[in-house]
N, C-alpha and C positions, 0 to 999 in steps of 0.2 A: 503494499499499499504506500502512497506518497502522501506526508501531511506535514504541510507548511515548507514544500519542497525538498524534502528529505524521502529517501528512498528507505521502509522500514519494511520487515516482516512480523505479522502478528501469528502467533502458534500457540497451541496448547499442548503442555506435554502430556507424557502418559498417566500422569498422578492428576491432571485436570489444571495443573497452574497456567495461567496465561502469561505471555511473555509479549513483548512489545521491544525487538534491538534494530540496531544497524542491519541493513540487508546485506551487505558484504561481508565475506570473512575475511579477517586482515592477512592471511598469509598468502592467498594466489586470487583475493578478490572474486570468489566462487560466488556464487547467489546463495542465500540462506533460503530463499524462496523454495529452492527445490530440497531444503535438509529433510532429515529423517526424525521424528519424534520420538524420544526415550522418554524414560521415566523422569530423569531429573533435568530435562533440558532439549536443544535441538541439536544433529550432528550434521555438519558441513559435507554434503555429497561428494566432493572432491578429495578431500586429505581426512576425513574423520574427525576433525578437532570439535570438540563438544562445547556448547556457550548455555548456561542456565536463563531462568527468565532475567535475571540484573544485568546481562551482558558479560559475565565472568565467565572466563576458558576455565571449565571444570576437567578437561579429558584431552590429552594429545598424543594420540595412539605412536609407540615406539620414540618416546621422548620419558627421559628419568623423571620421576614422578615431582622432584624439586626443581624442575626446568625453568630459568628465567623468564623464558619467552612466555610461558604461560601466565605467569601475573601479568607482563606487559600487554596479554592479547585480549584486552576488554572492548568490548563493543558496547556503542552509547545505546542507553537501555531507558525507557518511559515507562514507569509504572501503570499498570493497567489492571481493570476489573470487569467481571460482568455485572452489569446492571438492568433490573427489570426483567429478567429471565434471559 
C-alpha cells in the first residue's frame, strides 16, 4: 500500500498480529509484499530475512545469532490495530 507517498506492506503474521512496515528489504531491496507470513513476522522471499511487526530483523539465515547486521537491518514501522471488526 502507499501512504503519504511511502510504499508500505500491511501484513498479518500467523499469530494474528498486524504489521505495517516499509516495503523493501534492506539487503537486496526485494519487495516484502511477496513475503511469507510466519508465526512472529514476515519473511523476505528473496533471501529469507524475517521482520516482526515493529520492523526489527529477527532472523537472518546463515548468519551468526549475534550478527551486527541484524541489529542494523531495521525497517520503518507504523503501529496499527484492527478497528471496528
